[in-house]
SEGU-67449 format. One record per residue (C-alpha): z negated, x negated, y; residue number from 1. Coordinates in nm, 2 decimals. Each point is the difference from the previous one (the first is absolute). Layout:
// residues N
<atom><Z>Z</Z><X>X</X><Y>Y</Y><num>NUM</num></atom>
...
This chain:
// residues 317
<atom><Z>-0.36</Z><X>-0.78</X><Y>-0.43</Y><num>1</num></atom>
<atom><Z>0.32</Z><X>-0.02</X><Y>0.19</Y><num>2</num></atom>
<atom><Z>0.07</Z><X>-0.31</X><Y>0.17</Y><num>3</num></atom>
<atom><Z>0.33</Z><X>-0.08</X><Y>0.15</Y><num>4</num></atom>
<atom><Z>0.16</Z><X>-0.33</X><Y>-0.02</Y><num>5</num></atom>
<atom><Z>-0.02</Z><X>-0.21</X><Y>0.29</Y><num>6</num></atom>
<atom><Z>0.10</Z><X>-0.35</X><Y>-0.06</Y><num>7</num></atom>
<atom><Z>0.34</Z><X>-0.13</X><Y>-0.08</Y><num>8</num></atom>
<atom><Z>0.12</Z><X>0.07</X><Y>-0.34</Y><num>9</num></atom>
<atom><Z>0.19</Z><X>-0.37</X><Y>-0.16</Y><num>10</num></atom>
<atom><Z>0.21</Z><X>0.12</X><Y>-0.26</Y><num>11</num></atom>
<atom><Z>0.19</Z><X>-0.21</X><Y>-0.28</Y><num>12</num></atom>
<atom><Z>0.32</Z><X>0.09</X><Y>-0.11</Y><num>13</num></atom>
<atom><Z>0.14</Z><X>-0.29</X><Y>-0.16</Y><num>14</num></atom>
<atom><Z>-0.14</Z><X>-0.23</X><Y>-0.29</Y><num>15</num></atom>
<atom><Z>-0.26</Z><X>-0.30</X><Y>0.12</Y><num>16</num></atom>
<atom><Z>-0.17</Z><X>-0.29</X><Y>-0.15</Y><num>17</num></atom>
<atom><Z>-0.24</Z><X>-0.19</X><Y>0.18</Y><num>18</num></atom>
<atom><Z>-0.20</Z><X>-0.31</X><Y>-0.15</Y><num>19</num></atom>
<atom><Z>-0.38</Z><X>0.01</X><Y>0.14</Y><num>20</num></atom>
<atom><Z>-0.16</Z><X>-0.30</X><Y>0.18</Y><num>21</num></atom>
<atom><Z>-0.05</Z><X>-0.25</X><Y>-0.23</Y><num>22</num></atom>
<atom><Z>0.09</Z><X>0.20</X><Y>-0.31</Y><num>23</num></atom>
<atom><Z>0.36</Z><X>0.08</X><Y>-0.18</Y><num>24</num></atom>
<atom><Z>-0.11</Z><X>0.35</X><Y>-0.06</Y><num>25</num></atom>
<atom><Z>0.30</Z><X>0.24</X><Y>0.05</Y><num>26</num></atom>
<atom><Z>-0.05</Z><X>0.34</X><Y>0.19</Y><num>27</num></atom>
<atom><Z>0.28</Z><X>0.24</X><Y>-0.08</Y><num>28</num></atom>
<atom><Z>0.07</Z><X>0.32</X><Y>-0.02</Y><num>29</num></atom>
<atom><Z>0.11</Z><X>-0.07</X><Y>-0.44</Y><num>30</num></atom>
<atom><Z>-0.29</Z><X>-0.13</X><Y>-0.01</Y><num>31</num></atom>
<atom><Z>-0.15</Z><X>0.27</X><Y>0.12</Y><num>32</num></atom>
<atom><Z>0.20</Z><X>0.23</X><Y>-0.15</Y><num>33</num></atom>
<atom><Z>-0.16</Z><X>-0.19</X><Y>-0.34</Y><num>34</num></atom>
<atom><Z>-0.38</Z><X>0.03</X><Y>0.09</Y><num>35</num></atom>
<atom><Z>0.03</Z><X>0.35</X><Y>0.17</Y><num>36</num></atom>
<atom><Z>0.31</Z><X>0.17</X><Y>-0.17</Y><num>37</num></atom>
<atom><Z>0.13</Z><X>0.30</X><Y>0.24</Y><num>38</num></atom>
<atom><Z>-0.05</Z><X>0.24</X><Y>-0.34</Y><num>39</num></atom>
<atom><Z>-0.39</Z><X>0.00</X><Y>0.09</Y><num>40</num></atom>
<atom><Z>-0.02</Z><X>-0.18</X><Y>0.36</Y><num>41</num></atom>
<atom><Z>0.12</Z><X>0.06</X><Y>0.38</Y><num>42</num></atom>
<atom><Z>0.02</Z><X>-0.32</X><Y>0.09</Y><num>43</num></atom>
<atom><Z>0.05</Z><X>-0.09</X><Y>0.40</Y><num>44</num></atom>
<atom><Z>-0.02</Z><X>-0.38</X><Y>0.19</Y><num>45</num></atom>
<atom><Z>-0.09</Z><X>-0.10</X><Y>0.32</Y><num>46</num></atom>
<atom><Z>0.00</Z><X>-0.29</X><Y>0.26</Y><num>47</num></atom>
<atom><Z>-0.25</Z><X>-0.11</X><Y>0.28</Y><num>48</num></atom>
<atom><Z>-0.12</Z><X>-0.28</X><Y>0.17</Y><num>49</num></atom>
<atom><Z>-0.37</Z><X>0.09</X><Y>-0.16</Y><num>50</num></atom>
<atom><Z>-0.11</Z><X>0.08</X><Y>-0.34</Y><num>51</num></atom>
<atom><Z>-0.10</Z><X>0.31</X><Y>0.08</Y><num>52</num></atom>
<atom><Z>0.31</Z><X>0.11</X><Y>0.23</Y><num>53</num></atom>
<atom><Z>0.19</Z><X>-0.10</X><Y>-0.33</Y><num>54</num></atom>
<atom><Z>-0.19</Z><X>0.20</X><Y>-0.21</Y><num>55</num></atom>
<atom><Z>-0.01</Z><X>0.30</X><Y>0.27</Y><num>56</num></atom>
<atom><Z>0.35</Z><X>0.00</X><Y>-0.05</Y><num>57</num></atom>
<atom><Z>0.10</Z><X>-0.03</X><Y>-0.33</Y><num>58</num></atom>
<atom><Z>-0.24</Z><X>0.29</X><Y>-0.01</Y><num>59</num></atom>
<atom><Z>0.18</Z><X>0.18</X><Y>0.27</Y><num>60</num></atom>
<atom><Z>0.34</Z><X>-0.03</X><Y>-0.18</Y><num>61</num></atom>
<atom><Z>-0.11</Z><X>0.19</X><Y>-0.32</Y><num>62</num></atom>
<atom><Z>-0.09</Z><X>0.29</X><Y>0.24</Y><num>63</num></atom>
<atom><Z>0.37</Z><X>-0.03</X><Y>0.14</Y><num>64</num></atom>
<atom><Z>0.11</Z><X>0.01</X><Y>-0.34</Y><num>65</num></atom>
<atom><Z>-0.16</Z><X>0.28</X><Y>-0.14</Y><num>66</num></atom>
<atom><Z>0.08</Z><X>0.16</X><Y>0.40</Y><num>67</num></atom>
<atom><Z>0.33</Z><X>-0.06</X><Y>-0.06</Y><num>68</num></atom>
<atom><Z>0.03</Z><X>0.16</X><Y>-0.36</Y><num>69</num></atom>
<atom><Z>-0.19</Z><X>0.29</X><Y>0.10</Y><num>70</num></atom>
<atom><Z>0.23</Z><X>0.06</X><Y>0.31</Y><num>71</num></atom>
<atom><Z>0.31</Z><X>0.01</X><Y>-0.27</Y><num>72</num></atom>
<atom><Z>-0.20</Z><X>0.26</X><Y>-0.20</Y><num>73</num></atom>
<atom><Z>-0.04</Z><X>0.26</X><Y>0.28</Y><num>74</num></atom>
<atom><Z>0.33</Z><X>-0.03</X><Y>0.12</Y><num>75</num></atom>
<atom><Z>0.13</Z><X>0.07</X><Y>-0.33</Y><num>76</num></atom>
<atom><Z>-0.28</Z><X>0.29</X><Y>-0.01</Y><num>77</num></atom>
<atom><Z>0.12</Z><X>0.10</X><Y>0.32</Y><num>78</num></atom>
<atom><Z>0.35</Z><X>0.02</X><Y>-0.09</Y><num>79</num></atom>
<atom><Z>-0.05</Z><X>0.20</X><Y>-0.32</Y><num>80</num></atom>
<atom><Z>-0.22</Z><X>0.33</X><Y>0.13</Y><num>81</num></atom>
<atom><Z>-0.16</Z><X>-0.09</X><Y>0.33</Y><num>82</num></atom>
<atom><Z>0.16</Z><X>0.19</X><Y>0.27</Y><num>83</num></atom>
<atom><Z>-0.10</Z><X>0.07</X><Y>0.37</Y><num>84</num></atom>
<atom><Z>-0.38</Z><X>-0.08</X><Y>0.11</Y><num>85</num></atom>
<atom><Z>-0.06</Z><X>-0.17</X><Y>-0.31</Y><num>86</num></atom>
<atom><Z>0.24</Z><X>-0.24</X><Y>0.07</Y><num>87</num></atom>
<atom><Z>-0.19</Z><X>-0.10</X><Y>0.27</Y><num>88</num></atom>
<atom><Z>-0.33</Z><X>-0.01</X><Y>-0.15</Y><num>89</num></atom>
<atom><Z>0.08</Z><X>-0.22</X><Y>-0.29</Y><num>90</num></atom>
<atom><Z>0.20</Z><X>-0.20</X><Y>0.27</Y><num>91</num></atom>
<atom><Z>-0.32</Z><X>-0.07</X><Y>0.19</Y><num>92</num></atom>
<atom><Z>-0.17</Z><X>-0.02</X><Y>-0.37</Y><num>93</num></atom>
<atom><Z>0.22</Z><X>-0.33</X><Y>0.00</Y><num>94</num></atom>
<atom><Z>-0.04</Z><X>-0.11</X><Y>0.34</Y><num>95</num></atom>
<atom><Z>-0.41</Z><X>-0.01</X><Y>-0.06</Y><num>96</num></atom>
<atom><Z>0.02</Z><X>-0.16</X><Y>-0.35</Y><num>97</num></atom>
<atom><Z>0.20</Z><X>-0.25</X><Y>-0.03</Y><num>98</num></atom>
<atom><Z>-0.17</Z><X>-0.25</X><Y>0.20</Y><num>99</num></atom>
<atom><Z>-0.33</Z><X>-0.09</X><Y>-0.13</Y><num>100</num></atom>
<atom><Z>-0.24</Z><X>-0.27</X><Y>0.05</Y><num>101</num></atom>
<atom><Z>-0.18</Z><X>0.01</X><Y>-0.33</Y><num>102</num></atom>
<atom><Z>0.04</Z><X>0.16</X><Y>-0.34</Y><num>103</num></atom>
<atom><Z>-0.28</Z><X>0.01</X><Y>-0.20</Y><num>104</num></atom>
<atom><Z>0.09</Z><X>-0.23</X><Y>-0.31</Y><num>105</num></atom>
<atom><Z>0.19</Z><X>-0.32</X><Y>0.19</Y><num>106</num></atom>
<atom><Z>-0.15</Z><X>-0.26</X><Y>-0.07</Y><num>107</num></atom>
<atom><Z>0.15</Z><X>-0.38</X><Y>0.07</Y><num>108</num></atom>
<atom><Z>0.08</Z><X>-0.22</X><Y>-0.30</Y><num>109</num></atom>
<atom><Z>0.18</Z><X>-0.31</X><Y>0.17</Y><num>110</num></atom>
<atom><Z>0.01</Z><X>-0.19</X><Y>0.29</Y><num>111</num></atom>
<atom><Z>0.17</Z><X>-0.38</X><Y>0.08</Y><num>112</num></atom>
<atom><Z>0.01</Z><X>-0.16</X><Y>0.28</Y><num>113</num></atom>
<atom><Z>0.37</Z><X>-0.17</X><Y>0.07</Y><num>114</num></atom>
<atom><Z>0.01</Z><X>-0.38</X><Y>0.15</Y><num>115</num></atom>
<atom><Z>-0.01</Z><X>0.13</X><Y>0.40</Y><num>116</num></atom>
<atom><Z>-0.33</Z><X>0.16</X><Y>-0.06</Y><num>117</num></atom>
<atom><Z>0.10</Z><X>0.39</X><Y>-0.03</Y><num>118</num></atom>
<atom><Z>-0.13</Z><X>0.24</X><Y>-0.30</Y><num>119</num></atom>
<atom><Z>0.18</Z><X>0.21</X><Y>-0.23</Y><num>120</num></atom>
<atom><Z>-0.11</Z><X>0.26</X><Y>-0.18</Y><num>121</num></atom>
<atom><Z>0.07</Z><X>0.23</X><Y>-0.30</Y><num>122</num></atom>
<atom><Z>-0.20</Z><X>0.29</X><Y>-0.03</Y><num>123</num></atom>
<atom><Z>-0.01</Z><X>0.27</X><Y>-0.28</Y><num>124</num></atom>
<atom><Z>-0.07</Z><X>0.36</X><Y>-0.10</Y><num>125</num></atom>
<atom><Z>-0.08</Z><X>0.11</X><Y>-0.34</Y><num>126</num></atom>
<atom><Z>0.22</Z><X>0.36</X><Y>-0.03</Y><num>127</num></atom>
<atom><Z>-0.19</Z><X>0.16</X><Y>-0.31</Y><num>128</num></atom>
<atom><Z>-0.32</Z><X>-0.08</X><Y>0.20</Y><num>129</num></atom>
<atom><Z>0.10</Z><X>0.12</X><Y>0.34</Y><num>130</num></atom>
<atom><Z>0.16</Z><X>0.30</X><Y>-0.18</Y><num>131</num></atom>
<atom><Z>-0.34</Z><X>0.06</X><Y>-0.18</Y><num>132</num></atom>
<atom><Z>-0.18</Z><X>-0.05</X><Y>0.31</Y><num>133</num></atom>
<atom><Z>0.20</Z><X>0.22</X><Y>0.27</Y><num>134</num></atom>
<atom><Z>0.01</Z><X>0.28</X><Y>-0.31</Y><num>135</num></atom>
<atom><Z>-0.33</Z><X>0.05</X><Y>0.01</Y><num>136</num></atom>
<atom><Z>-0.06</Z><X>0.07</X><Y>0.33</Y><num>137</num></atom>
<atom><Z>0.27</Z><X>0.19</X><Y>0.03</Y><num>138</num></atom>
<atom><Z>-0.14</Z><X>0.24</X><Y>-0.29</Y><num>139</num></atom>
<atom><Z>-0.33</Z><X>-0.04</X><Y>0.20</Y><num>140</num></atom>
<atom><Z>0.13</Z><X>0.14</X><Y>0.33</Y><num>141</num></atom>
<atom><Z>0.24</Z><X>0.23</X><Y>-0.22</Y><num>142</num></atom>
<atom><Z>-0.35</Z><X>0.15</X><Y>-0.14</Y><num>143</num></atom>
<atom><Z>-0.17</Z><X>0.00</X><Y>0.42</Y><num>144</num></atom>
<atom><Z>0.32</Z><X>0.18</X><Y>0.11</Y><num>145</num></atom>
<atom><Z>-0.02</Z><X>0.30</X><Y>-0.25</Y><num>146</num></atom>
<atom><Z>-0.37</Z><X>0.01</X><Y>0.04</Y><num>147</num></atom>
<atom><Z>0.05</Z><X>0.04</X><Y>0.38</Y><num>148</num></atom>
<atom><Z>0.25</Z><X>0.27</X><Y>0.00</Y><num>149</num></atom>
<atom><Z>-0.19</Z><X>0.18</X><Y>-0.31</Y><num>150</num></atom>
<atom><Z>-0.28</Z><X>0.06</X><Y>0.22</Y><num>151</num></atom>
<atom><Z>0.20</Z><X>0.07</X><Y>0.32</Y><num>152</num></atom>
<atom><Z>0.16</Z><X>0.29</X><Y>-0.21</Y><num>153</num></atom>
<atom><Z>-0.28</Z><X>0.15</X><Y>-0.12</Y><num>154</num></atom>
<atom><Z>-0.15</Z><X>-0.07</X><Y>0.35</Y><num>155</num></atom>
<atom><Z>0.32</Z><X>0.30</X><Y>0.14</Y><num>156</num></atom>
<atom><Z>0.02</Z><X>0.01</X><Y>0.34</Y><num>157</num></atom>
<atom><Z>-0.24</Z><X>-0.20</X><Y>0.19</Y><num>158</num></atom>
<atom><Z>-0.01</Z><X>-0.29</X><Y>0.19</Y><num>159</num></atom>
<atom><Z>-0.19</Z><X>-0.16</X><Y>-0.28</Y><num>160</num></atom>
<atom><Z>0.35</Z><X>0.01</X><Y>-0.21</Y><num>161</num></atom>
<atom><Z>0.18</Z><X>-0.14</X><Y>0.29</Y><num>162</num></atom>
<atom><Z>-0.21</Z><X>-0.31</X><Y>0.01</Y><num>163</num></atom>
<atom><Z>-0.02</Z><X>-0.02</X><Y>-0.36</Y><num>164</num></atom>
<atom><Z>0.38</Z><X>0.03</X><Y>0.03</Y><num>165</num></atom>
<atom><Z>0.05</Z><X>-0.28</X><Y>0.24</Y><num>166</num></atom>
<atom><Z>-0.21</Z><X>-0.22</X><Y>-0.17</Y><num>167</num></atom>
<atom><Z>0.17</Z><X>0.07</X><Y>-0.36</Y><num>168</num></atom>
<atom><Z>0.37</Z><X>-0.05</X><Y>0.22</Y><num>169</num></atom>
<atom><Z>-0.16</Z><X>-0.34</X><Y>0.13</Y><num>170</num></atom>
<atom><Z>-0.08</Z><X>-0.14</X><Y>-0.32</Y><num>171</num></atom>
<atom><Z>0.33</Z><X>0.08</X><Y>-0.12</Y><num>172</num></atom>
<atom><Z>0.19</Z><X>-0.21</X><Y>0.31</Y><num>173</num></atom>
<atom><Z>-0.27</Z><X>-0.29</X><Y>-0.10</Y><num>174</num></atom>
<atom><Z>0.09</Z><X>0.02</X><Y>-0.39</Y><num>175</num></atom>
<atom><Z>0.38</Z><X>-0.01</X><Y>0.05</Y><num>176</num></atom>
<atom><Z>-0.12</Z><X>-0.38</X><Y>0.11</Y><num>177</num></atom>
<atom><Z>-0.05</Z><X>-0.03</X><Y>-0.37</Y><num>178</num></atom>
<atom><Z>0.26</Z><X>0.25</X><Y>-0.16</Y><num>179</num></atom>
<atom><Z>0.25</Z><X>-0.22</X><Y>0.20</Y><num>180</num></atom>
<atom><Z>-0.11</Z><X>-0.31</X><Y>-0.10</Y><num>181</num></atom>
<atom><Z>0.05</Z><X>0.08</X><Y>-0.42</Y><num>182</num></atom>
<atom><Z>0.33</Z><X>0.17</X><Y>0.14</Y><num>183</num></atom>
<atom><Z>0.11</Z><X>-0.34</X><Y>0.04</Y><num>184</num></atom>
<atom><Z>-0.16</Z><X>-0.20</X><Y>-0.30</Y><num>185</num></atom>
<atom><Z>0.09</Z><X>0.28</X><Y>-0.28</Y><num>186</num></atom>
<atom><Z>0.32</Z><X>0.14</X><Y>0.18</Y><num>187</num></atom>
<atom><Z>-0.20</Z><X>0.35</X><Y>-0.06</Y><num>188</num></atom>
<atom><Z>-0.22</Z><X>0.22</X><Y>0.19</Y><num>189</num></atom>
<atom><Z>-0.27</Z><X>0.16</X><Y>-0.17</Y><num>190</num></atom>
<atom><Z>-0.04</Z><X>0.35</X><Y>0.08</Y><num>191</num></atom>
<atom><Z>-0.31</Z><X>0.15</X><Y>0.12</Y><num>192</num></atom>
<atom><Z>-0.20</Z><X>0.31</X><Y>-0.07</Y><num>193</num></atom>
<atom><Z>0.01</Z><X>0.08</X><Y>0.39</Y><num>194</num></atom>
<atom><Z>0.37</Z><X>-0.04</X><Y>0.00</Y><num>195</num></atom>
<atom><Z>0.11</Z><X>-0.22</X><Y>0.33</Y><num>196</num></atom>
<atom><Z>-0.13</Z><X>-0.04</X><Y>0.34</Y><num>197</num></atom>
<atom><Z>0.22</Z><X>0.23</X><Y>0.12</Y><num>198</num></atom>
<atom><Z>-0.08</Z><X>0.27</X><Y>-0.21</Y><num>199</num></atom>
<atom><Z>-0.43</Z><X>-0.03</X><Y>0.08</Y><num>200</num></atom>
<atom><Z>0.17</Z><X>-0.01</X><Y>0.37</Y><num>201</num></atom>
<atom><Z>0.22</Z><X>0.32</X><Y>-0.09</Y><num>202</num></atom>
<atom><Z>-0.31</Z><X>0.17</X><Y>-0.13</Y><num>203</num></atom>
<atom><Z>-0.28</Z><X>-0.09</X><Y>0.26</Y><num>204</num></atom>
<atom><Z>0.26</Z><X>0.20</X><Y>0.23</Y><num>205</num></atom>
<atom><Z>0.00</Z><X>0.31</X><Y>-0.22</Y><num>206</num></atom>
<atom><Z>-0.35</Z><X>0.01</X><Y>-0.03</Y><num>207</num></atom>
<atom><Z>-0.04</Z><X>-0.08</X><Y>0.44</Y><num>208</num></atom>
<atom><Z>0.28</Z><X>0.30</X><Y>0.04</Y><num>209</num></atom>
<atom><Z>-0.27</Z><X>0.27</X><Y>-0.15</Y><num>210</num></atom>
<atom><Z>-0.22</Z><X>-0.10</X><Y>0.24</Y><num>211</num></atom>
<atom><Z>-0.05</Z><X>0.18</X><Y>0.35</Y><num>212</num></atom>
<atom><Z>-0.18</Z><X>-0.12</X><Y>0.32</Y><num>213</num></atom>
<atom><Z>-0.09</Z><X>0.21</X><Y>0.29</Y><num>214</num></atom>
<atom><Z>-0.04</Z><X>-0.22</X><Y>0.34</Y><num>215</num></atom>
<atom><Z>-0.24</Z><X>0.12</X><Y>0.30</Y><num>216</num></atom>
<atom><Z>-0.10</Z><X>-0.30</X><Y>0.24</Y><num>217</num></atom>
<atom><Z>-0.23</Z><X>0.09</X><Y>0.33</Y><num>218</num></atom>
<atom><Z>0.11</Z><X>-0.20</X><Y>0.32</Y><num>219</num></atom>
<atom><Z>0.29</Z><X>-0.13</X><Y>-0.12</Y><num>220</num></atom>
<atom><Z>0.23</Z><X>-0.12</X><Y>0.26</Y><num>221</num></atom>
<atom><Z>0.40</Z><X>0.09</X><Y>0.03</Y><num>222</num></atom>
<atom><Z>-0.10</Z><X>0.09</X><Y>-0.44</Y><num>223</num></atom>
<atom><Z>0.07</Z><X>-0.41</X><Y>0.01</Y><num>224</num></atom>
<atom><Z>-0.29</Z><X>0.05</X><Y>-0.29</Y><num>225</num></atom>
<atom><Z>0.09</Z><X>0.32</X><Y>-0.14</Y><num>226</num></atom>
<atom><Z>0.38</Z><X>-0.19</X><Y>-0.04</Y><num>227</num></atom>
<atom><Z>-0.25</Z><X>-0.30</X><Y>-0.13</Y><num>228</num></atom>
<atom><Z>-0.12</Z><X>0.21</X><Y>-0.34</Y><num>229</num></atom>
<atom><Z>0.32</Z><X>0.13</X><Y>-0.05</Y><num>230</num></atom>
<atom><Z>0.22</Z><X>-0.29</X><Y>-0.02</Y><num>231</num></atom>
<atom><Z>-0.28</Z><X>-0.14</X><Y>-0.25</Y><num>232</num></atom>
<atom><Z>0.00</Z><X>0.30</X><Y>-0.22</Y><num>233</num></atom>
<atom><Z>0.36</Z><X>0.07</X><Y>-0.01</Y><num>234</num></atom>
<atom><Z>0.09</Z><X>-0.35</X><Y>-0.07</Y><num>235</num></atom>
<atom><Z>-0.26</Z><X>0.02</X><Y>-0.28</Y><num>236</num></atom>
<atom><Z>0.22</Z><X>0.31</X><Y>-0.13</Y><num>237</num></atom>
<atom><Z>-0.28</Z><X>0.25</X><Y>0.08</Y><num>238</num></atom>
<atom><Z>0.08</Z><X>0.31</X><Y>0.19</Y><num>239</num></atom>
<atom><Z>-0.13</Z><X>0.11</X><Y>0.33</Y><num>240</num></atom>
<atom><Z>-0.03</Z><X>0.35</X><Y>0.05</Y><num>241</num></atom>
<atom><Z>-0.12</Z><X>0.24</X><Y>0.22</Y><num>242</num></atom>
<atom><Z>-0.24</Z><X>0.24</X><Y>-0.07</Y><num>243</num></atom>
<atom><Z>-0.11</Z><X>-0.02</X><Y>-0.40</Y><num>244</num></atom>
<atom><Z>-0.06</Z><X>-0.29</X><Y>-0.19</Y><num>245</num></atom>
<atom><Z>-0.13</Z><X>-0.17</X><Y>-0.28</Y><num>246</num></atom>
<atom><Z>-0.17</Z><X>-0.23</X><Y>0.25</Y><num>247</num></atom>
<atom><Z>-0.12</Z><X>0.05</X><Y>0.36</Y><num>248</num></atom>
<atom><Z>-0.03</Z><X>-0.32</X><Y>0.22</Y><num>249</num></atom>
<atom><Z>-0.20</Z><X>0.00</X><Y>0.28</Y><num>250</num></atom>
<atom><Z>-0.03</Z><X>-0.27</X><Y>0.28</Y><num>251</num></atom>
<atom><Z>-0.20</Z><X>-0.03</X><Y>0.31</Y><num>252</num></atom>
<atom><Z>0.10</Z><X>-0.27</X><Y>0.30</Y><num>253</num></atom>
<atom><Z>-0.31</Z><X>-0.09</X><Y>0.31</Y><num>254</num></atom>
<atom><Z>0.11</Z><X>-0.27</X><Y>0.22</Y><num>255</num></atom>
<atom><Z>-0.29</Z><X>-0.16</X><Y>0.20</Y><num>256</num></atom>
<atom><Z>0.02</Z><X>-0.18</X><Y>0.34</Y><num>257</num></atom>
<atom><Z>-0.15</Z><X>-0.37</X><Y>-0.11</Y><num>258</num></atom>
<atom><Z>-0.11</Z><X>-0.29</X><Y>0.27</Y><num>259</num></atom>
<atom><Z>0.23</Z><X>-0.27</X><Y>0.00</Y><num>260</num></atom>
<atom><Z>-0.15</Z><X>-0.33</X><Y>0.01</Y><num>261</num></atom>
<atom><Z>0.17</Z><X>-0.17</X><Y>0.31</Y><num>262</num></atom>
<atom><Z>0.07</Z><X>0.32</X><Y>0.18</Y><num>263</num></atom>
<atom><Z>0.44</Z><X>-0.07</X><Y>0.00</Y><num>264</num></atom>
<atom><Z>0.02</Z><X>0.27</X><Y>-0.28</Y><num>265</num></atom>
<atom><Z>-0.10</Z><X>0.33</X><Y>-0.14</Y><num>266</num></atom>
<atom><Z>-0.08</Z><X>0.00</X><Y>-0.36</Y><num>267</num></atom>
<atom><Z>-0.06</Z><X>0.35</X><Y>-0.19</Y><num>268</num></atom>
<atom><Z>-0.10</Z><X>0.05</X><Y>-0.33</Y><num>269</num></atom>
<atom><Z>0.11</Z><X>0.20</X><Y>-0.26</Y><num>270</num></atom>
<atom><Z>-0.08</Z><X>0.17</X><Y>-0.30</Y><num>271</num></atom>
<atom><Z>0.17</Z><X>0.20</X><Y>-0.25</Y><num>272</num></atom>
<atom><Z>-0.19</Z><X>0.21</X><Y>-0.22</Y><num>273</num></atom>
<atom><Z>0.26</Z><X>0.15</X><Y>-0.29</Y><num>274</num></atom>
<atom><Z>-0.15</Z><X>0.27</X><Y>-0.28</Y><num>275</num></atom>
<atom><Z>0.22</Z><X>0.13</X><Y>-0.27</Y><num>276</num></atom>
<atom><Z>-0.14</Z><X>0.29</X><Y>-0.17</Y><num>277</num></atom>
<atom><Z>0.15</Z><X>0.19</X><Y>-0.33</Y><num>278</num></atom>
<atom><Z>0.12</Z><X>0.36</X><Y>0.03</Y><num>279</num></atom>
<atom><Z>-0.41</Z><X>0.10</X><Y>-0.10</Y><num>280</num></atom>
<atom><Z>-0.06</Z><X>-0.24</X><Y>0.34</Y><num>281</num></atom>
<atom><Z>-0.19</Z><X>-0.20</X><Y>-0.18</Y><num>282</num></atom>
<atom><Z>0.03</Z><X>-0.40</X><Y>0.11</Y><num>283</num></atom>
<atom><Z>0.23</Z><X>-0.20</X><Y>-0.19</Y><num>284</num></atom>
<atom><Z>-0.01</Z><X>-0.30</X><Y>0.19</Y><num>285</num></atom>
<atom><Z>-0.04</Z><X>-0.14</X><Y>0.39</Y><num>286</num></atom>
<atom><Z>0.18</Z><X>-0.25</X><Y>0.18</Y><num>287</num></atom>
<atom><Z>-0.21</Z><X>-0.14</X><Y>0.32</Y><num>288</num></atom>
<atom><Z>0.16</Z><X>-0.26</X><Y>0.23</Y><num>289</num></atom>
<atom><Z>-0.14</Z><X>-0.16</X><Y>0.35</Y><num>290</num></atom>
<atom><Z>0.15</Z><X>-0.28</X><Y>0.24</Y><num>291</num></atom>
<atom><Z>0.02</Z><X>-0.08</X><Y>0.37</Y><num>292</num></atom>
<atom><Z>0.28</Z><X>-0.03</X><Y>0.15</Y><num>293</num></atom>
<atom><Z>0.06</Z><X>-0.13</X><Y>0.40</Y><num>294</num></atom>
<atom><Z>0.24</Z><X>-0.03</X><Y>0.27</Y><num>295</num></atom>
<atom><Z>0.02</Z><X>-0.01</X><Y>0.40</Y><num>296</num></atom>
<atom><Z>-0.04</Z><X>0.37</X><Y>-0.03</Y><num>297</num></atom>
<atom><Z>-0.16</Z><X>0.31</X><Y>-0.17</Y><num>298</num></atom>
<atom><Z>0.32</Z><X>0.17</X><Y>-0.07</Y><num>299</num></atom>
<atom><Z>0.11</Z><X>-0.32</X><Y>-0.12</Y><num>300</num></atom>
<atom><Z>-0.22</Z><X>-0.07</X><Y>-0.22</Y><num>301</num></atom>
<atom><Z>-0.03</Z><X>0.30</X><Y>-0.13</Y><num>302</num></atom>
<atom><Z>0.35</Z><X>-0.02</X><Y>-0.11</Y><num>303</num></atom>
<atom><Z>-0.11</Z><X>-0.28</X><Y>-0.21</Y><num>304</num></atom>
<atom><Z>-0.26</Z><X>0.15</X><Y>-0.14</Y><num>305</num></atom>
<atom><Z>0.23</Z><X>0.30</X><Y>-0.16</Y><num>306</num></atom>
<atom><Z>0.30</Z><X>-0.25</X><Y>-0.09</Y><num>307</num></atom>
<atom><Z>-0.28</Z><X>-0.22</X><Y>-0.19</Y><num>308</num></atom>
<atom><Z>-0.13</Z><X>0.28</X><Y>-0.13</Y><num>309</num></atom>
<atom><Z>0.34</Z><X>0.09</X><Y>-0.17</Y><num>310</num></atom>
<atom><Z>0.05</Z><X>-0.29</X><Y>-0.13</Y><num>311</num></atom>
<atom><Z>-0.33</Z><X>-0.04</X><Y>-0.19</Y><num>312</num></atom>
<atom><Z>0.05</Z><X>0.34</X><Y>-0.15</Y><num>313</num></atom>
<atom><Z>0.39</Z><X>-0.13</X><Y>-0.14</Y><num>314</num></atom>
<atom><Z>-0.21</Z><X>-0.37</X><Y>-0.10</Y><num>315</num></atom>
<atom><Z>-0.33</Z><X>0.12</X><Y>-0.13</Y><num>316</num></atom>
<atom><Z>-0.01</Z><X>0.36</X><Y>-0.10</Y><num>317</num></atom>
């Protein structure tokens, strides 16, 4: 959905009059205002060596206009009620949404070619149509997010509930795009049933706190893999305890020396089998990975295996 601008945007701060080649048509901001009044449209102009580049620049100028409006709205909100971490998250949101390559509903309505061969285009965005479109998307996502949160709550303290909440957080972050555009268009942000991205994240963290895990790792080396598991769950807000816990994680590591094709390096295959059990020792889920690492000595190859296992736990678990 989000594509960042890589082209150079040409903005026009003064009124310009350009005669189309072979005609006496006039292209000006006054003429654009008459045809596409600012009360109903957002307009943008662009110039380029080709019609395609001029059209692209005109569309991007509308995105820039919305982005600047959004930045101003966000700054007002930050100064009025946001504090601490929320300030940072809002600023990140601004940086992500100010520059977009495409906003649905932008149309190039006018194009002229100058005597020098340059193209100048004017694009417009119908405010009412855009508001209706992005409002519909926001409400649809609101319903989906609220359903995910409800299902997570009903699932109680479980990995399933965390997965549902992670989906809700991701969708809420995506929906922020629609809400930010509506803010720029209407100067107000519609209220969502789920609240805000931050409130969904907070709920996910609160639910994670209700989950505890006890971890055992067989054939670990210097506790590296256990440390990787502890780090992973701690970052998710899940408590890692010794002894009785809501879930028990059992991990087994096996290593196998494999033949080197060139006889110059030693390769070791690693296998990690992980089982998650509930308090009644019923299997809840499993996580199994394998791969091969090589080096000039067996010890170094083994060390690379353990590092790779830790890395894959962080990225894939």
